[in-house]
N, C-alpha and C positions, 0 to 999 in steps of 0.2 A: 504494500500500500504506500501511497505517496501523499505528501502534504500539499496544500494549495490555499488560495485566498478566495474567499467568497465575494459576492457582489457588494456586500456591506463594508468591505475593507477589513473586517476582523479576520484573524487567522482561523481557518477552520480546516478540518481534516478532509482530504479527498480520498475516496476509497477506489483504488484501481487494482485489479487482480491479474496475476500472470500465471503461466503454465507451471505445473509441478515438475515438468520434464526440463531440467536446467542444463542437462549435458548435451542436448541436441540443438543445433542451430540450423536454420534453413540455409542451404548453400546458395551462393550466388552463381547460378548456372546460366551460361550464355548459349542455351539450346532452345529449340522448339519443343513442343510437347512430344511429338512422335520421336524425335531424336533422343529425348530423355527416357521415354518409356522403353524404347527398344535398344538402348545403348548396350552393346555386348551380348545381344540376344543370340548371336551365332552359336554360342556354347550350348544353347538349349534348343537347337533347331529341331530335334526329334521329339521334344515334349509336345503334348497336346495343349494348344492354346484355347480352343473353343470346341465344344461338342453340342450339337443341337439335339435335345432330348426327343423332339418330335419324330425324327427318323434315324438318329444315330450318326449322321454325317459329322465329320470332325476335320479340323485343320490344325496341323502342327505349327509351331512357331516359324519353322522354315517356310511352310506353305503360306502361312498368314502374311509374313513380311514380303514374300515374292508377289502375292496378289495385291498387296498394298501398293507396291511399285507399279504394277500393271495398271491398277485403277488410277493412280496418279497420272501416268502417261495418257490414259484414256480421257480423263477430265481435261488435261491440257489440250488434247486433240480436239475436244469439243469447244475450245475457246475459253474455258474457265480460267480466270486469272486472280491474282492476289486481291483480296478484299471482297470478292464475290461471295454472296450468301447462297448456300444450297440448303433447301428445306427437305428433310427426310421424313416422309409420312409412312412409316413401316412399323409393324409389330416387332417384338423381339425375335430375331432370326440370326443364324450364325454369321451371315454376311454383313450384318449391321456395322460392326466395328471396322471391318475392312473398308467399307465405304467412308466411314467417319475419318479414319486416318489418311485415306486417299485425298479427301477434301482438304484436310489440314496441310498435307504435304505439298499440295499445289498452291498453297497460300490462301485457300478459301476459308470461309467461315461456316461452320456446321450449325444448323438450327433444327432441332428435333420437334416434331409435332405429333400429338396424340392421334394415332390412326383411327381411334374409335370416336373422335370428336365429330360434331356435326359439320356438314359441308361449309356452312357459313363461317364457322370458327376457323377452319383451315384456310379459307380464302382470306380472312382478315389477317391471319398470321403471315401468309405468303405476301400479301400486299404491304403490310407494315414493315416487314423485314427487307423489302426490296429484293426478294430472292431472284436469282438469275436462272435457277434450275430447281425442279421438284422431282424427287424420287419416291415412288410409291409401289404398291403391288396391285394385282388384278382386282381384288375385292374393293379397293379404295379408288380405283381409276375413275369411276363415274363421278366421284366427288370433285375431281379436278377439272371437269368441263367448265368452260367459260373463263379459264385462266389464260392470260396472255403471257405465259411463261413456258419454256420448253419442259417437257416431261419425259421421265424415264420410268420403266416398269421392271420390277424384279420378279422373276418366276413366271413370266408369260408363257403359255403353252401355244405352240403353233405360231402363226404369223401375227406380229404386233399390229394394233390399229394404226392407221395413217398418222404420221407425225409423232409417233411414240417410239422412243429408242429403247431397245432391250438393255437392261443393266449388264447382262452377261457379256456384251461386247466390250465392256471395260476390263473384264477379267482376262480377256485374251489379247489385250493391247501389249505392246512391247515395252516392258518396264525400263529398258535401257535408254529409251527415247524420252523419258521424262525430263523436261528442261529444268535447269537449276533456278530456284526462286530465292531471292534475298529477303530474309525475314528477320524480325527482331523478337525477342521474348516478350516485348511489350505490345506486340500486335494482337488485336482481337482475333480469337480463333473459334469461340463458341458464342452463340446468340440464343440461349434458351429463353423461354417466355415465362414470366412469373407475375403474379398479381401484386408482389411486393408486400409491404405492410398494409396496403389498402388499395382499392381501385381496380381498374381493368388491367389485363395482362400487359406487361411491358417487356421489351427486349432487353436482356441483361448482357452487357458487354463484358466478356471474360477473356483474359489474355493467356498466352502460353505461360507466362511467369506465374500468374494466379494459380493455374492448374498444377504446374510443377511443384509449387510450394505446398498445395493441398495434398498431393500424392506423397510428398516427403513427410508431411505431418502425420498422415494416416497410416503410413507404413514404417515409421521411424523405429518403433520398438521391435518389429519383426526383423528388419534389416540389421539392426544393431546386434542381433544374436549371431550373425554370420560374418566372418572375416572375408576379405576380398577374394580369397582363393577357395572359399567354401561354396558348395552348391546348396541352396536352400531346398528343403523338401517340397514336393509338389502338393499344393493344396487345391481342393476342388471347391469353388464357391458357386452358390446358386444364383443364376442370372434370371430372376423372376421379376424384380423391380423394373419398371419401364426403362428401356434404353434411351428414350427421348428425354427422360428426366435427368437432371444433373447428377443424381446419385447413380443412375445406371451407367453414365459415361465415366464419371470420376471415381466414385466409391467402389464400383464393381469392376468396370473395364480397365481403366488406367492403373488403378492400384494393384489389381490382380496380374495384369500383364507385366508390370514393373517387377513384381516378385515371382514371375515365371510360373504362375499357377494356371489352373484350368477354369474357364467360365462354362458352367453347364446351363445352357439356354432353355428357358421355358417361356412360351408365348403368353399364357394366361394362367390364372390360378384356378385349380380344381383340386379339391382336397385329396381325392384318391390318387390322381395323377402326381400330385406333389410328393406324397409319401413313396410312391413307386420310384420316382426320379431320385429322391434322397437316398434310397437304398441301392438302386441299380448302379448309380454313378459314384457312390461312396462320398457324397458331399459332406465336407467337414465344417463348412461355415455358411450360414444362410442369413442374408439381410431380409427382414420381414417387416410387416406393418401390423399394428394392433388387431385389425379385423381378421387377419389370417391366423394370428396367435390365438385369438378367441375361438376360431373354428377348430383349431387343433386341440383346444382344451375341451370343447363342448360337443363336437361331432362324434356320433357313435361309429362312424366309418373308421376312425383311428383304431378302434378296438379290433378291426379285422387284420391288423398288421402286427408282425413280430417286431416290436420296437427295439429289441436287442440286436437286430440286424443293422441298425443305423450306425453310421460312423460319425454322425453329427456331433461336433464338440462345442459349437457355440452358435448362438443366433444374436443378431443385433437388430434392435427395433428402432425405427425412425419414422418420421412424417407426422406422428402424433404421440402424445404421452401414453406410456404403458403404466397402468395402475399397479401398485404393489400387490393388490389382491390377484390380479390376472397373472402377474409375474410368478407369484407363489404357486398358483394353480398349474401353470405351465411346467415349472420346475418339478412339481410333484408328478405330473404325467410323464415328463421326459427327464428322469433323473440322470445326472451326470452331464447335462448340456448346460454350459454357461449361458446366462441370459444377461444382456446388458442393453442399454439404450444409447442413442447418439442424437445429437441435435445439429442440424445444418440448415443452411439457406442457399438458395440459388445465387443470391447476391454475395455470398461468401465462398463461392466455388464448390460448395458441398459441405463436408464434415467440418464442424466448428468446435463441438464439444464431444468428447467420447473417452472411453478407456481403450487406448490404441493397442494394448497387448492382449486384450480379451481374445480368446480363441487360440492362443499359442502357448497356453500352459503356464504363463507367468504374468502376474499383475503387479504393477507398481504399488497400487493400493486396491484391495478388493472393491469391486463395484457395489455401491450401496443401492438397495432397492429404491426405485423411484427416481434415482439420479440419472441424468443424461451424461454424466461424466464430468471431466474438467477441461479447462482450456488446452487446446493443442499447442505444441511448441510455436513460439513466435506470436501467439494470440494474446491480446489483452482484453479484459472485461471490466465493465462497470455497470452498476444498476442505478437507474435514475428514478427518483420520486416523481410519479406522473404529474403531481401538482406543482411542486417547487422546482423540479429539475435538478435538485442536488443529488450528489452521489450518496449511496447508502452503504452501511456496514454489513457484515455477514448476518444472514438470517432475516433481513428486511426485504420485503417484496418490492420490486421496482422493474422498470423497463430495461431489458437487456440491451446493452450497447457493446459493439465489438470493434476491435481495431487490429489490423495485421496485414500480412503480405498477400492474403487471398481476397481482400475486399475488391469487389468488381470495379471496373473502370467507370461505370455509370450506366444509366438507362439509355438505350438507343433513341436518338432524336428527341430526348425528353429531359432537358437540363433542369426544368422545374422539379420534376419528380426526383431527380438525382440529388438536388440540393435539399429536398425535404427528407431524404433518407440518409445521406452522408453529410455530416456537418463540416464546418470549416477546418476542424482539427483532425478530420479523417475518421471519425467514429461513425459506424453504421448503426442506425437506430432500427431495431428489429420489429418493434410493435408487440413483442412477447413479454409477458410478465413472469418473473422468476426470482430466485434468490440463490445465494451461494453460502455454504456453511463454513465452519472453521477449518475444515479439511480441504477446502477448495472444490468440493463437489457441488454441481449446479442442479437445481430442480426447477422444472418449468411448471408454472401455475396455470396460465391461461393466456390467450390472445388479449391484448389490451382492449380491442374493439368488441370482444365477446363477453366481457364481464357484465353480469347482471346486477344493477343497482336496486336494492330492495330495503326500504326504510333506513337509508343511510349506510347500509352494509354492501360490500361487494361480494357477490356470490359467484363461485366458479362453476360453470356448467360441467367441466371435465371431472371435478370432484364428485358431483351428484351422479354423473354417468357411471363412474367407477363404483359407486355405492350400489346402484341398481344392478350392475352386472354381477355382484356377489350372489344374487339370488339364482338358484339353479334353473328356475323357469324362465329367466330372462336371457334371450339370445343376443340382443343388442339393445342399445339405448341411446337416445339423443335428447339433450335438454336445450331449449331455446327460451329466451325471454319474451314476455308479452307486455306491450305498453299498457299501463294502468288506465282505466277509463273512469 
């Protein structure tokens, strides 16, 4: 914590909190994200990088990087150039990451879009991002009609419709003909869309440097266990979270490829299929969200499986708070599986708070139930009183503000929203209410905008929802406020 001076001139304490991990510093790397992620990958050419659980097809690291080079050359041949945005409207498929890294290698900017979104939402994103190319699949092709943007389709059978380019032509391009592109780590490489702390979705400008820093943060403890001449063991991570989302790209894809693991791709959640995939592919680490964890706890389908066949060592829950009651119920149902939470923002390039060594058999400090972890290396936190704006001490509820090397460059074409989110001192205001305890563990209470005010009290919908879910007859619950009349 540091000292500061308040507006009144009197000396008052300012509470700023830093990471518990003091021995790790984010390196100053003059690379692009693909260069960093696949640096030295030749040693692992025979390892499986991706396997698609829908049909078992897989790509080794050698095949993966070769195809990325081909795709890079193919994009260049289509006229894609540095700074051009490519909108990818695909479900989770094995080829997704190949396309993403091909886009980045040619100097382009990847913008993922929910393939299950309504046609109007997709059109708004494509228009707002000023995309120069859209990549989709046959089931979503009809949503792309009316766009004045070139389109490519993955997995088309037979002859493609007029004006539609098969993605497969990229895979057969000559990778040796990819032209060199001069890029800086500070160039924007991702443009995911986020509603931010409030309002309609906005393009979040994330740089190569942002993502490299986040990958370093989230993998620091695992990589610290191995010297430069040691080969880390191969981990299989579940690729179920949407790849168009920042967590799918950074937390699953980039982090796993950097540590030479395998991403086991699942397109959609279905509980029986999930358990089959976990067992068949020996998945050791699974990023999940609370509704899926709730299903694993309450669905009778789980009882059809021999859970002793699981090799699952850890799950990490993100996107929404996981109640202590649900966490306890999961750990009872799946003994021996470490359960932890993480907190992240698209605007912070993904993971912000976590226990980074969870899942690898050694914790700096055991994860506390209900905690989303502590600040990642290089990250600073403060908690602001929503009324006074003053920083708060441990155990006091306030708006979480974050500062560090992974804070976004800003919102695309929206300086006003950027200024409302990142203050003049570089602090990103999250709009989330939480607190930090004496050990540095952070707990999320509620979204600032979702707190219900009742007779002078602030009521947390999340706490009430967690209480309802403790009843065995309740499958799911949602609490919303109603304006008094």
